[in-house]
C-alpha positions, 0 to 999 in steps of 0.5 A: 292764951295758948294752952302751952303757955307758961304760967308767967306768960302775958301774951295775948297771942292774937296772931299766928306769928306770935304763937310761939313767943311768950311775954314775961314780966316788965319793969317800970319805965324810966322816963328821960329827963327831957320828958318827951313821952315815949323817951324812956328805958323799957325793960322786959322779958320774953321767950323766943323759940330761937334763944329761949328766955331773953331780956328785952331793952328799949333805950334811945339817946336818953338823958338820965339822972344818976338816980335814974341810971341806977334804977335802970341798971337795977331793973336790967339786973333783975330782968337778967336774974328772972330770965336765968331763973326761968330757963328751961333746961 
């Protein structure tokens, strides 16, 4: 990791283009009912020089049970609160 990384950064920084980005925590994937491998809700956090700390969300046409949908919603809220708590003024 770069010497300028925040304590929470988990980025390997293997490439120059990635030097100013920092990956924050990620939440557990929530698999689609279809169970097709990569089909899941993926939520994480990241720092970018343009926007600061942001929440990342990957989800494509998934089928979720109500319980899974609530879990995804809670994880998204947790990520948003984490991002707000770690903003640099």
